[in-house]
C-alpha positions in Angstrom: 16.3 -31.3 37.1 14.5 -28.0 37.1 16.5 -24.8 37.0 15.7 -21.1 37.2 16.3 -20.6 33.5 12.9 -22.1 33.0 11.2 -19.0 34.2 10.9 -17.8 30.6 8.7 -20.8 29.8 6.2 -19.5 32.4 6.0 -16.2 30.7 5.9 -17.2 27.1 2.2 -18.2 26.7 1.0 -15.0 28.4 3.5 -12.9 26.4 2.4 -14.4 23.2 -1.2 -13.5 24.0 -0.3 -10.0 24.9 1.7 -9.6 21.7 -1.0 -10.7 19.3 -3.7 -8.8 21.3 -1.8 -5.5 21.0 -0.8 -6.2 17.4 -4.5 -6.2 16.3 -5.8 -3.5 18.5 -5.5 -0.7 15.9 -6.6 -1.6 12.3 -3.7 -1.1 9.9 -4.3 1.3 6.9 -1.9 -0.8 4.9 -4.4 -3.7 4.8 -7.2 -1.4 3.5 -5.0 -0.2 0.6 -2.9 -3.1 -0.6 -4.1 -6.4 -1.9 -2.6 -8.6 0.8 -1.6 -12.2 -0.3 0.4 -15.1 1.1 3.5 -16.5 -0.7 5.0 -19.9 -0.4 8.2 -19.1 -2.5 11.3 -17.0 -2.0 9.9 -14.4 -4.4 6.9 -13.7 -6.5 6.9 -12.6 -10.1 4.0 -10.8 -11.7 3.6 -10.3 -15.4 0.8 -9.5 -17.8 -0.5 -10.2 -21.3 -2.5 -7.7 -23.2 -6.0 -8.2 -24.5 -7.1 -7.4 -28.0 -8.3 -4.3 -30.0 -11.8 -3.7 -31.3 -13.4 -6.3 -33.4 -13.3 -5.5 -37.1 -16.3 -5.4 -39.4 -16.2 -8.2 -41.9 -17.8 -8.4 -45.3 -19.4 -11.6 -46.5 -16.9 -14.5 -46.8 -14.1 -12.1 -45.6 -11.6 -14.0 -43.4 -11.1 -13.0 -39.7 -7.9 -11.2 -39.0 -5.8 -12.6 -36.2 -4.1 -10.5 -33.6 -1.3 -11.4 -31.3 -1.4 -10.5 -27.6 1.5 -8.4 -26.2 3.7 -9.4 -23.3 3.6 -6.8 -20.5 6.3 -5.6 -18.1 7.5 -7.9 -15.4 7.6 -7.2 -11.6 9.5 -9.3 -9.1 8.7 -9.2 -5.4 11.7 -10.3 -3.3 10.7 -11.0 0.2 12.9 -9.5 3.0 13.2 -10.6 6.6 12.5 -8.2 9.5 12.8 -8.8 13.2 13.3 -7.4 16.6 13.5 -8.8 20.2 14.1 -8.1 23.8 15.7 -10.0 26.8 14.6 -10.4 30.4 17.0 -11.5 33.2 15.9 -13.7 36.0 16.4 -10.8 38.4 14.1 -8.6 36.4 11.5 -11.4 36.5 11.9 -11.8 40.3 11.9 -8.1 41.2 9.5 -6.6 38.7 7.0 -4.6 40.8 5.6 -2.4 38.2 4.4 -4.8 35.5 7.2 -3.6 33.1 7.7 -7.0 31.6 4.1 -7.3 30.4 4.5 -4.0 28.6 7.4 -5.4 26.4 5.3 -7.6 24.2 2.8 -4.8 23.6 5.7 -2.5 22.6 7.1 -5.2 20.2 3.6 -5.6 18.7 3.4 -1.8 18.1 6.8 -1.9 16.5 5.7 -4.7 14.1 2.5 -2.8 13.2 4.3 0.4 12.6 6.9 -1.3 10.4 4.1 -2.6 8.2 2.5 0.8 8.0 5.9 2.5 7.3 6.9 0.1 4.6 3.4 0.3 3.0 3.4 4.1 3.0 6.9 4.1 1.4 5.3 3.1 -1.9 3.4 6.4 -1.9 6.2 8.4 -0.3 8.4 7.4 -3.2 5.7 7.4 -5.8 7.2 10.3 -7.7 10.9 9.3 -7.2 13.0 8.0 -10.0 15.0 6.0 -7.5 12.0 3.7 -7.0 10.9 2.3 -10.4 8.4 -0.3 -11.5 8.5 -2.9 -14.2 8.2 -0.2 -16.9 11.3 1.7 -15.5 9.1 4.6 -14.3 7.9 5.7 -10.8 4.5 4.6 -9.7 3.1 8.0 -10.5 4.6 9.3 -13.8 3.7 11.5 -16.7 5.3 9.2 -19.2 4.5 5.5 -18.7 5.6 3.6 -21.8 3.2 1.2 -23.7 4.6 -2.1 -24.8 2.9 -1.7 -28.2 4.9 1.4 -28.8 1.8 3.7 -28.5 1.7 7.1 -26.9 3.1 7.2 -23.4 0.5 7.6 -20.7 0.3 9.7 -17.5 -1.2 9.0 -14.1 0.1 12.2 -12.6 -0.6 15.9 -12.4 2.0 17.6 -14.5 1.4 20.8 -12.6 1.1 19.5 -9.0 -2.5 20.6 -8.6 -3.6 21.1 -5.0 -6.5 19.1 -3.6 -9.9 20.8 -4.0 -13.3 20.1 -5.5 -12.6 21.2 -9.1 -9.2 19.4 -9.2 -10.8 16.2 -7.8 -13.1 16.2 -10.8 -10.1 16.9 -13.2 -8.2 14.0 -11.7 -11.2 11.6 -11.9 -11.6 12.4 -15.6 -7.9 12.1 -16.2 -7.9 8.6 -14.6 -10.6 7.5 -17.0 -8.1 8.0 -19.9 -5.9 5.2 -18.7 -5.4 2.7 -21.5 -4.2 -0.9 -21.7 -1.2 -2.2 -23.7 -3.4 -2.2 -26.9 -4.5 1.4 -26.4 -8.0 0.3 -25.2 -9.9 2.0 -22.4 -9.9 -0.1 -19.2 -12.9 1.3 -17.3 -11.1 2.8 -14.3 -13.4 3.8 -11.5 -11.4 5.6 -8.8 -13.2 5.3 -5.5 -10.6 6.0 -2.8 -8.9 9.3 -1.8 -5.6 8.7 0.0 -4.1 11.7 1.9 -2.0 12.8 4.9 -4.3 13.9 7.8 -3.3 17.5 6.9 -5.6 17.2 3.9 -8.2 15.1 5.7 -10.5 18.0 6.6 -10.5 19.3 3.0 -11.2 15.8 1.6 -14.2 15.4 4.0 -15.6 18.8 3.1 -15.4 18.0 -0.6 -16.9 14.6 -0.3 -19.2 14.6 2.7 -21.0 18.0 2.4 -24.6 17.6 1.3 -24.2 20.5 -1.0 -21.3 21.4 -3.2 -18.4 22.7 -1.1 -17.0 26.2 -1.4 -19.8 27.7 -3.6 -22.7 30.0 -2.9 -24.9 28.0 -5.1 -27.3 25.3 -4.0 -25.8 22.6 -6.2 -26.1 19.0 -5.1 -22.7 17.5 -4.1 -22.2 14.8 -6.7 -19.1 13.5 -4.8 -21.1 12.6 -1.7 -21.2 8.8 -1.2 -18.9 8.1 -4.1 -15.5 8.2 -2.3 -13.8 6.4 0.6 -11.3 8.7 2.3 -8.2 7.2 3.9 -6.1 9.5 6.1 -2.7 7.9 6.7 -0.3 9.5 9.2 2.6 7.6 7.5 2.4 9.6 4.3 5.2 12.1 4.6 3.9 14.8 2.2 1.2 17.1 3.6 0.3 18.2 0.1 0.4 15.1 -2.1 -2.9 13.2 -2.8 -3.8 10.0 -4.6 -6.8 8.5 -6.1 -7.2 4.7 -6.3 -9.4 2.2 -8.0 -9.6 -0.2 -5.1 -10.5 -3.2 -7.3 -8.3 -2.5 -10.4 -5.1 -1.3 -8.9 -2.1 -3.6 -8.6 -0.7 -2.5 -5.3 0.3 -5.8 -3.7 1.7 -7.0 -0.4 3.1 -10.5 -0.1 3.6 -12.2 3.3 6.2 -15.0 3.0 5.9 -15.4 6.8 3.5 -13.6 9.0 4.7 -12.2 12.3 5.9 -15.0 14.5 6.5 -14.5 18.2 9.1 -16.9 19.8 10.9 -17.3 23.2 14.2 -18.9 24.1 15.9 -19.5 27.5 19.6 -19.2 27.9 20.7 -21.9 30.4 24.0 -20.3 31.5 22.8 -16.8 32.0 19.2 -17.3 33.1 18.2 -14.8 30.5 14.9 -15.2 28.6 14.9 -13.9 25.0 11.8 -13.0 23.0 11.6 -12.0 19.4 9.3 -11.5 16.5 10.3 -12.2 12.9 8.5 -11.8 9.6 9.1 -11.9 5.9 7.3 -9.8 3.3 7.5 -7.8 0.1 5.4 -5.0 -1.3 5.1 -2.7 -4.3 3.1 -2.5 -7.5 2.8 -4.6 -10.6 1.1 -2.0 -12.7 0.4 1.8 -12.3 -3.1 1.6 -13.7 -5.8 2.3 -11.2 -3.6 4.8 -9.4 -3.5 8.6 -10.0 -1.4 11.1 -8.0 -0.5 14.8 -7.6 2.4 16.2 -5.5 0.0 19.0 -4.6 2.7 21.6 -4.5 1.8 23.5 -7.7 5.3 22.7 -9.1 5.8 21.3 -12.6 6.4 17.5 -12.6 7.7 15.4 -15.5 9.1 12.0 -14.9 
């Protein structure tokens, strides 16, 4: 026997289409920053093993000296579940004259997309905070990352909070080249992405896109032109902080345990149709290398 509670089934295919159409209508910045992967486990654990030092010159008949690799720091990604839903009564379905119901899946899609952006940006919004630590017990951006071989601690931060400008961009680029692996070897960092709040977007484009060197009276060629990708992210909370990324080398990772899933359920007794979206994911960083940052506030920073 058919009953009125089945009205939700008539809406579900269309609602699903609306949801996924709206979800993908605006490209997410998160996907252009993190290495996005799928996971089939309750959590993911990253670790690393060092390479080796320079080869040693050997005299005739001299034996090769053997060197042990070093275990790096571990990082565990624990997936969390997120969800949201809405309900529609039979009366709302019958009396909706203003297409309100069709707007609900679109709003839920925007909520999902914004959640991903917010959670992704939180990695950078907390990049200097000692309350958010990586496998080496340091923030993502720190002046004192330890090395597992006991070597000199490394920095991927501006200790003076330098502001973003053309000279400081070059200082930061050169500083990123000094990042070493666990054996103290250079790792060929090539920072190619500038990540900023839109408040710094204009400055970034002037420095990078001008045909001639920005802010000078000379006729120097702008060596930055064509060498950087600029990402302006409205979800970055600081209007002064700026980051440089090596898009290939960095270990900023996002794991989807379950991608967003839109579902519908009809309540027989109340004639209420329920719609929800759920997802499971985790994100963070496995290693700080390939990332450099400054608070941009001209205040001393040491962490």
